GUVEXLO-273004 format. One record per atom (N, C-alpha, C): x, y, z. Coordinates in steps of 0.2 Angstrom, whole numbers, plus 5000, padded with zeros to 4 digits. Layout:
N
XYZ
...
END
This chain:
209
535251394901
535151364908
534451324908
534051344902
533351314902
533451234900
534051214898
534151144896
534351094901
534551144907
534851104913
534251054916
533651074917
533051034920
532950974916
532950994908
532850934904
533550884905
534150904906
534650854906
534650814912
534350844918
534350814924
533750764923
533250774920
532650734919
532850674915
533250684910
533450624906
533950584909
534350614914
534850564918
534450524923
533950554925
533450514930
533150464927
532950474921
532550424917
532950374915
533550394913
534050344911
534250294917
534350314924
534450284930
533850234931
533150264930
532650224931
532550164927
532850174921
532750114916
533250064919
533750064922
534250024923
534250004932
533749964934
533649954940
534349924943
534449944950
535049914953
535049844954
535549804954
535549734955
535349714962
535049664963
534749644969
535349644975
535149654981
535649664987
536049594988
535749534986
536049464987
536749464983
536749494977
537349494973
537949534975
537749594978
538349634981
538449604987
538049574991
538249554998
538649484997
538449444993
538849384991
539449394988
539549454984
540249454982
540649494987
540449534991
540849564997
541049505001
540549465003
540849425008
541349365005
541149344999
541649304995
542349324994
542249394991
543049424991
543349424997
543049445003
543349445010
543649365012
543149315010
543249255012
543949235008
544049245002
544649224998
545249255001
545149315002
545649365005
545949335011
545449325015
545649305022
546049225022
545849185017
545949115016
546649115014
546849155009
547449165006
548049185012
547749235016
548149265021
548349215027
547949155027
547949105032
547449115038
547049165037
546549175043
545849125041
545949065043
545449015042
544749025045
544749045052
544149055054
543649105052
544049165050
543649225046
543449205040
543849175036
543749145029
543149105030
543149065034
542449005034
541849045035
541849105040
541349135042
541049185036
541549205032
541349245027
541049205021
541349145020
541149095015
540349075016
540249065023
539549045025
539049105023
539249165024
538749225023
538749225015
539249215011
539249225003
538649155001
538849105004
538449045001
537749055004
537549075009
536849095012
536449145007
536849195005
536649245001
536349214995
536849174991
536649144985
536149084985
536149044991
535648994991
534949014992
534849084995
534249124994
533949114988
534249124983
534049124976
533649054973
533948994976
533648934974
533948924968
534648944966
534848934959
535548894960
535548824958
536148794960
536748824956
536648854951
537248874946
537548934950
537148974954
537349034958
537849004964
537548954967
537948934972
538548884970
538548854964
539148824962
539648864960
539548934958
539948984957
540348994962
540049004968
540349024974
540848964977
540548904977
540948844978
541648844974
541548864967
542148854963
542648914965
542348974967
542849024968
543248994975
542948964979
543348934986
543748884983
543548834979
543948794976
544548824973
544448874970
545048894965
545648924971
545448954976
545748984981
546148924984
545848874985
546248814988
546848784983
546448774977
547048754971
547648804971
547448864971
548048914972
548548904977
548348874983
548648854988
548948774989
548748754983
548948684983
548648634988
548048654989
547548604992
547048584988
547048514987
546548484982
546148434987
545548454987
545048424991
544448394987
544448394980
543948384975
543248414977
543348474980
542748524980
542148494980
542048464988
541448434989
540848474988
540948534991
540248584990
540048584983
540548594978
540348604971
540048534969
540448484971
540248414968
539548404969
539248424975
538548414975
538048444971
538348504969
537848534964
538048534956
538648484956
538848484948
538348454943
537848424945
537348404940
536948464937
536848514941
536448574939
536948634938
537548614937
538048664936
537948684928
538248744925
538348754918
538848724915
538848714909
539448684905
540148724907
540148784907
540748824909
540948804916
540548804920
540748784927
540948714927
540648664924
540948594924
541748594921
541748634916
542448634912
542948674917
542748724921
543248754925
543348704931
542848674933
543048624939
543548564936
543448544931
543948494927
544648524927
544648594925
545248624925
545648634931
545248644936
545548654943
545748584945
545448534943
545648464946
546248434942
546448474937
547048444933
546748394927
546048384927
545848344922
545748374915
546348384911
546348424905
546248384899
546248314899
546148274893
545448284891
545248304885
544648314883
544348374885
544748424888
544348484891
544148524886
543548554887
543348594882
543548674884
544148684882
544548744883
544148804882
543748814876
543348874875
542848894880
542748844884
542248864889
542648894896
543248884896
543648914902
543648994902
543749024908
543849094908
544449114903
544449164899
544949184893
545649174897
545849194902
546549194904
546849124905
546349084906
546649014908
546648964901
546248994896
546348954890
547048934887
547448974887
548148974885
548548924889
548348924895
548848884899
548748814898
548148794896
548048724894
548348704889
548648754884
548948734878
549648744879
549948754886
550648774887
550848834887
550248884887
550548954888
550848974895
551149024895
551649044901
551149074906
551349064912
551049084918
551049164918
551649184915
551749254916
551249304912
550949264908
550449304903
549849314907
549749294913
549149314917
549249364921
548949434920
549149484925
548849484931
548249454932
547949444940
548249404943
548549424949
548949384953
548549314956
547949324957
547549254960
547549214955
547349244949
547149194943
547849164941
548449194941
548949174940
549149104945
549049114951
549149064957
548749004955
548049024953
547648974951
547848934947
548148954941
548348924935
548948884937
549348904941
550048874944
549748804947
549248814952
548948764955
548648704951
548348724946
548048684940
548648644937
549048684934
549648654931
549948604935
550048614942
550348574947
549948514947
549248514948
548848454948
548948414942
548948444936
548948414930
549748384929
550148394933
550848384932
551148414926
551048474925
551348514919
551748574922
551748584928
552148644932
552948634930
553148694928
553948694927
554348734933
555048724934
555348754940
555248824939
555148854933
555048924932
554448954935
553948904934
553148914935
553148914943
553648874946
553548864954
553848934957
554448954954
554649014956
554249074955
553949074949
553349124948
552849124954
552549064955
552049054960
552249074967
552949064968
553249084975
553249164976
553449204970
553549274970
552849304970
552449274967
551649304966
551349294973
551449254977
551149244983
551549294988
552149284987
552549334992
552449404991
552349424985
552249494983
551549514985
551149474986
550349484988
550449484996
550849454998
550849445006
550249385008
550249335003
549749285004
550149225007
550149225014
550449175018
550349095017
549649075016
549549015014
549848975007
549749015002
550048984995
550748994996
551049044998
551749055000
552048995003
551848975008
552148915012
552048855008
551548845005
551348795001
551848774995
551948834991
552348834986
553148834988
553348864994
553948864996
554148784998
553548755000
553648675001
553848644995
553548654989
553748624983
554448624982
554648694982
555348714981
555848674985
555648674992
556048634997
556148554995
555548534992
555548454990
556048444984
556048504980
556448494974
557148504975
557248544980
558048554981
558148484985
557948464989
558048404993
558148344988
557748334984
557848284978
558448294974
558648364974
559148374969
559848374973
559748364979
560348364984
560648434985
560248484984
560548554985
560348564992
560748544997
560648565004
560648645006
561148685002
561148755003
560448785001
560148774996
559548794993
559048774998
559048715000
558548685005
558548725011
559048735013
559148765020
558848835019
559048875014
558748935013
558048945012
557748895009
557048885008
556648885014
557048835019
556648815025
556748875030
557248925029
557248985034
556649015031
556649035024
556049075022
555349045024
555248985024
554648955026
554448975033
555048965037
554948975044
554849055046
555149095042
554949165043
554249175042
554049145035
553249165033
552849135038
553049075041
552449045045
552449095052
552849145052
552749195058
553249165064
553749135062
554149105068
554849145067
END
């Protein structure tokens, strides 16, 4: 039992040598995660309020790269939902963004020619080279990749179906409606009225009607 006080002292010393991260990091992450979740569920007002909180926490650091990361996460959620608005919040910070952030922004925008793939998050690198969407385990990352493929005009019918299934499984109303819209357009172009009608019924249901 004599060793117990020594063990406790060692543990306390170990904790003391690793200070906790600053509050702004946890606050920003919590608000940003909530903002993305509400955005995907279609809760726009709540998402905007949470995003403003996340951005305020990061602007307090005076670090453009920190704020750029928050903006890119928001842009990624929009791309997952097929909303392409050129990320104006990020664009204002782009000159001071990191090379990895600039590569990710280009990826989201479908600007894949000459893209430095090695700078992308690991799960997205293979997508640029034609990798399958189902190789991405994380549902949000998979939808982001599908949106980037769509923007780059590289999405396949199987990819669209997977995006629909992913959004549906997660209960993410906004991207589900967007991807069902793509399926409906393809069914209309193919003259498949039965499929089009079924998709429209599903869109109406997902829209809360």
